[in-house]
PAFI-596153 format. One record per residue (C-alpha): x, y, z; residue in three letters. Coordinates in steps of 0.5 Angstrom, whole numbers, padded with zeros to 4 digits, always signed. Each point is the difference from the previous one (the first is absolute). Example, Ala and Ser with C-alpha at 12.3 -4.5 7.8 and 13.67 -1.06 7.14 Angstrom:
BEGIN
+0025-0009+0016ALA+0002+0007-0002SER
This chain:
BEGIN
+0284+0040+0074MET+0005+0005+0000LYS+0007+0002-0002LYS+0004+0004-0004ARG-0002+0003-0006LEU+0005+0003-0006SER-0006-0001-0005ILE+0000+0004-0006VAL+0004+0005+0001ALA+0000+0003-0007ALA-0007-0002-0002GLY+0002+0003-0007THR+0006-0005-0001LEU-0004-0006+0003VAL-0006+0001-0005LEU+0005+0001-0006ALA+0003-0006+0002LEU-0006-0004+0001ALA-0003+0002-0007ALA+0006-0003-0003CYS+0002-0006+0005GLY-0004-0006-0001GLY+0001-0003+0007GLY+0001-0007+0002THR-0006-0003+0002GLY-0005+0000-0006ALA+0002-0006-0004GLY-0002+0000-0008GLY-0005-0005-0002ALA+0003-0007-0002GLY+0006+0002+0005GLY+0003+0006-0004GLY+0003+0006+0003SER-0005+0005+0003ALA+0005+0006+0000SER-0001+0006-0005GLY-0006+0003-0002SER-0005-0005-0003GLY-0004+0001-0006SER-0007+0000+0004GLY-0003-0004+0005SER-0003-0006-0004GLY+0001-0007+0001ASP+0007+0000-0004ALA+0003+0004+0005ASN-0004-0002+0007LYS+0005-0001+0005ALA+0000-0007+0003THR+0004+0001+0006LYS+0000+0006+0005ILE+0005+0002+0006LYS-0002+0002+0007LEU+0005+0004+0004VAL-0003-0001+0007ALA+0002+0003+0007ALA+0002-0006+0005GLU-0005+0001+0006TYR+0003-0006+0003SER+0006-0005-0001LYS-0005-0006+0002ASP-0006+0001-0004ASN+0001+0006-0006THR+0004-0004-0005LYS-0004-0007+0001ALA-0007+0004-0001LEU+0002+0003-0006TRP+0003-0006-0003ASP-0007-0004+0002ALA-0003+0006-0004PHE+0004-0001-0006ALA-0002-0007+0000LYS-0008+0001+0000THR+0001+0006-0005TYR+0004-0005-0004LYS-0006-0005+0000GLU-0005+0005+0000LYS+0002+0004-0006TYR+0006-0003-0003GLY+0004+0006+0001TYR+0007+0000+0004ASP+0001+0004+0005LEU+0008+0001+0002GLU+0000+0002+0007VAL+0006+0004+0003GLN-0001+0002+0008VAL+0005+0006+0002VAL+0001+0002+0007SER-0003+0006+0003TRP+0007+0003+0001ASP+0001+0000-0008ASN-0006+0000-0003ILE-0001+0007-0001ASP+0007+0001-0003GLN-0001-0006-0004GLN-0006+0001-0003SER+0002+0007-0002SER+0006-0002-0004THR-0004-0006-0003MET-0005+0006-0003VAL+0006+0005-0002GLN+0004-0006-0004THR-0006-0003-0003GLY-0001-0006+0004GLN-0007+0002+0002THR-0004-0006+0004PRO-0007-0001-0003ASP-0003+0001+0008ILE+0004+0003+0005LEU-0002+0000+0007ASN+0003+0006+0004LEU-0003+0005+0005ASN+0000+0006-0005ALA-0003+0000-0008TYR-0002+0008-0001ALA+0006+0002-0003SER+0000-0006-0005TYR-0007+0001-0001ALA+0001+0008-0002LYS+0005-0002-0005ASP-0005-0004-0003ASN+0003-0007+0001LEU-0005-0004+0003LEU-0007-0003-0001TYR-0006+0002+0003ASN-0005-0003+0003ALA-0005+0001-0006ASP+0005-0004-0004GLU+0002-0006+0005VAL-0004-0001+0006LEU-0006-0004-0001PRO-0006+0005+0003ALA-0002-0005+0005ALA+0007+0000+0003ALA+0000+0008+0000LYS-0007+0000+0003SER+0003-0004+0006ASP+0006+0004+0002ILE-0002+0004+0006LEU-0001+0007-0002ASP+0006+0003+0004ALA+0005-0004-0004PHE-0004+0002-0007VAL+0001+0007+0002LYS+0007-0001+0002SER+0002-0004-0007GLY-0004+0006-0004THR+0005+0005-0004TYR-0004+0005-0004ASN-0006-0003+0000GLY+0002-0007-0002LYS+0002-0006+0005MET+0007-0002-0001TYR+0002-0003+0006GLY-0003-0007+0002PHE+0001-0002+0007PRO+0002-0007+0002ASP+0000+0001+0008LEU-0001+0005+0005SER+0002+0001+0007SER-0002+0005+0006ALA+0004+0002+0005ARG-0002+0000+0008ALA+0004+0001+0006PHE+0003-0006+0004PHE+0002+0000+0007TYR+0003-0005+0004ASN-0005-0002+0006LYS+0006-0002+0004THR+0004+0006+0000LEU-0006+0004+0001PHE-0002-0004+0006SER+0007+0001+0003GLN-0001+0007-0001ALA-0006+0001+0003GLY-0004+0002-0007ILE-0007-0002+0001ALA-0002+0001-0008ALA+0003+0002-0006PRO+0001+0008-0001PRO-0006+0004-0004LYS+0004+0006+0000THR+0007+0002-0002TRP+0001+0002+0007ASP-0002-0006+0003GLU+0004-0004-0005PHE+0007+0004+0002VAL-0002-0001+0007ALA+0000-0008-0001ALA+0006+0000-0004ALA+0004+0004+0006LYS-0003-0005+0005LYS+0002-0006-0004ILE+0007+0003-0002GLN+0001+0001+0008ALA-0001-0008+0000LEU+0007+0000-0002GLY+0003-0007-0002SER+0001+0003-0007GLY-0008+0001-0001ASN-0002+0006-0004ILE-0006+0003+0000GLY-0001+0001-0008TYR+0003-0003-0006ALA+0000+0005-0005LEU+0002-0002-0007PRO+0002+0007-0004LEU+0005-0004-0004GLY+0000-0001-0008PRO-0005-0006+0000GLU-0006+0004+0001GLU+0001+0007+0003ALA-0006+0002-0003GLN-0005-0005+0003GLY+0002+0001+0007GLU+0000+0008-0001PHE-0007-0001-0003SER-0003-0004+0006ILE+0002+0006+0004TRP-0002+0006-0004ALA-0006-0003-0002PHE-0002+0000+0007ASN+0002+0007+0002ASN-0005+0002-0006GLY+0006+0000-0005GLY+0001-0002-0007ASP+0005-0001-0006TRP-0006+0004-0005LYS-0006+0004+0002LYS-0005+0002-0006ASP+0005-0001-0005GLY+0006+0003+0003GLN+0006-0002+0003TRP+0000+0001+0008THR+0006-0003+0002ILE+0002+0005+0004ASN-0006+0002+0003SER+0000+0002+0007PRO-0003-0007+0002GLN+0005-0003-0003ASN+0006+0004+0003VAL-0003-0001+0007GLU+0000-0008-0001THR+0007+0000-0003LEU+0002+0004+0006ALA-0004-0005+0005PHE+0004-0005-0003LEU+0007+0003+0001LYS-0002+0001+0007LYS-0001-0007+0001LEU+0006-0002-0002ALA+0005+0006+0002VAL-0004+0004+0006THR-0004-0006+0003ASP+0005-0005-0002LYS-0005-0006+0000VAL+0002-0003-0007THR+0005-0004-0002GLN+0006+0003-0002ASN+0001+0003-0008ASN-0008+0000-0001PRO+0002+0004-0007GLY+0004-0006-0002LYS-0005-0006+0003THR-0004-0003-0005ASN-0007-0003+0001ARG+0003-0008+0000ALA+0005+0002+0006ASP-0006+0003+0004ALA-0004-0006-0001PHE+0006-0004+0003ASP+0001+0004+0006LEU-0008-0001+0001PHE+0001-0007-0001LYS+0006+0000+0005SER-0005+0002+0005GLY+0005+0006+0002LYS-0005+0006-0004ALA-0006+0002+0004GLY-0003+0003-0007MET+0000-0001-0007VAL-0005+0002-0006VAL-0001-0007-0003GLY-0005-0004-0005PHE-0002-0007-0001SER+0006-0003-0002PRO+0003+0002+0007LEU-0006-0003+0004ALA+0001-0007-0004ALA+0008+0001+0001ALA-0002+0001+0008LEU-0005-0005+0000ASP+0005-0005-0003LYS+0006+0001+0005ASP-0005+0001+0006ALA+0005+0003+0004LYS-0003+0007+0000VAL-0007+0002+0004GLN-0003+0006-0005TYR-0006+0003-0001GLY-0002+0005-0006VAL-0004+0006+0000ALA-0001+0006-0003PRO+0005+0005-0002MET+0001+0006+0006PRO-0002+0006-0003THR+0002+0007+0002LYS-0006+0002+0004ASP-0004-0006+0001GLY-0004+0000-0007GLY-0002-0005-0004ALA+0006-0004-0002ALA+0002+0000-0008GLN+0002-0007-0003THR+0006+0001-0004PHE+0000-0006-0006GLY+0004-0002-0006VAL-0001-0004-0006THR+0004-0002-0005ASP-0001-0001-0008TYR+0000-0005-0005LEU+0001+0005-0006MET+0000-0002-0008ALA+0005+0003-0005PHE-0002+0001-0007LYS+0004-0004-0005LYS+0001-0001-0007ASN-0006+0004-0002ASN-0005-0004+0004GLY+0003-0007-0001ALA+0000-0002+0007ASN-0007+0003+0002GLN-0004-0007+0000ASP+0005-0003+0004ALA+0000+0005+0005VAL-0007+0000+0000LYS+0000-0007+0001LYS+0005+0001+0006PHE-0005+0005+0004TYR-0006-0004-0002GLU+0004-0006+0004LEU+0003+0004+0006TYR-0007+0003+0002TYR-0004-0006+0000GLN-0001-0001+0007LYS+0004-0007+0002ASP+0006+0004-0003GLN+0000+0007+0003VAL-0002-0003+0006ASN+0005-0005+0001THR+0005+0004-0002PHE-0002+0005+0006ILE-0001-0005+0005LYS+0007-0003-0001LYS+0004+0006+0000GLU-0004+0002+0006GLY-0003+0007-0003PHE-0007+0003-0001LEU-0005-0001-0005PRO-0001+0006-0006VAL-0007-0003-0002THR-0007+0000+0003LYS+0000-0007-0001SER+0006-0001+0004GLY-0002+0004+0006ILE-0006-0005+0000GLU+0004-0006-0001ALA+0005+0002+0006PHE-0005+0003+0005LYS-0001-0005+0004ASP+0008+0000+0002ASP+0000+0004+0007ALA+0007+0001-0001LYS-0001+0004-0006LEU-0007+0004+0002LYS+0004+0006+0003VAL+0003+0001-0007TYR-0006-0002-0004LEU-0004+0005+0003ASP+0004+0005-0002THR+0002-0002-0007LEU-0007+0004-0004PRO+0003+0007+0003ASN+0007-0001+0000ILE+0005+0006-0001HIS+0005-0001-0005LEU+0006+0004-0003THR-0001+0004-0006PRO+0002-0006-0005THR-0005+0003-0005ASP+0005+0006-0001ASP+0006-0001-0005PRO+0004+0004+0005THR-0001-0004+0006TRP+0005-0005-0003ASP+0005+0005+0000LYS-0002+0003+0007VAL+0000-0007+0003LYS+0007-0001-0002LEU+0002+0006+0003ALA-0004-0001+0006VAL+0004-0007+0001GLN+0007+0003-0001GLN-0001+0007+0004ASN-0006-0001+0005LEU+0005-0004+0006GLY+0004+0006+0000ALA-0005+0005+0003ALA+0000-0005+0007VAL+0008+0000+0001ALA+0002+0005+0006GLU+0002+0006-0005ASN-0006-0002-0005GLY-0005+0005-0002ASP-0007-0002-0001PRO-0003+0006-0004LYS+0006+0001-0004ALA+0000-0007-0003VAL-0008+0000-0001LEU+0002+0007-0003ASP+0004-0003-0005LYS-0004-0006-0002LEU-0006+0005-0001GLN+0004+0004-0005GLN+0003-0007-0003GLN-0008-0002-0001ALA-0002+0007-0003GLN+0005+0000-0005ALA-0002-0007-0002GLY+0007-0003+0002LYS
């Protein structure tokens, strides 16, 4: 759930190319080519094969899960599903190139959809999502998947972030409980840093992998946000204060690892898993990895807030979006894809294997007895998400990933960085 995005830099170009290109996924009836524009969506032009481009959540499970899904899909509906799994490090660039060159997949698994919806490239829920499936999706994800009054982003899984702390280091540093305020957090980080032996107070990842996620977590817990009342608020006083706070952790307090502005989330997790980081913001897959390794005694707590108020939970979901192709030749195959994916045994198996959280009401019911997930499941109905329903967010997110980390360097200027991002967002660039 993450990553670089170079999506739809030229929406008009994308639209034009997509309109004249047929894509590679949908095969024509009888094995004929699906490229080009068909004469209609009747059986003669009906696709028999569609293509899924999916993000790789894990090397152990993602490809195997989708291959098993494709087998069931074929057995149940008779359609072929070509599966291409792409690393999160490359999927933004690769999928963007696919669309721009007319090699559009039928289904794309990504964390942003709105710019494609804006360009009228996607099917909406009324066209391909079974009503029973839509009514089962949690309201927060229906909202985040809705652009201009219609749902285009269909969630595949979700995660919620929580505050992880190393119980052993807390004990050694004489810290009795996880911090509830930023002042308590800084005090705890300094005590852990003072232990020496390579221990660091807080693993801060503001590198390009998911800078927007780390910043969101802290900003939401200082009353900040990316947008409020429909307006971009990237350089709001709360957000500037938040980024200045994160810079202070790195430059003045010196309680983070070196180069937090270039540290990716995976590297921060590795630090915590090594037992050398006192605190990090994590999610359920990190907990699963820690449990598997059984090397770090850790606790999970709500995020500390600026003044000790109620903690906000940052959440992330990714989407399975469907592209219109060949005058709707792939519509029935796509509809069957969603019909199968949102069956409880399919979607919940996928989520459980990958270690994430459900996106449906029935999923919460299915996972409710898992004590380790309770801290996350309780937050899902009111989870705080980034503005994925705004097409501009696709570009803003990329700019944040590329530039936010510079603000926490020794010569960084948090306000200047946020001012520039605000200008880009307002200009739609």
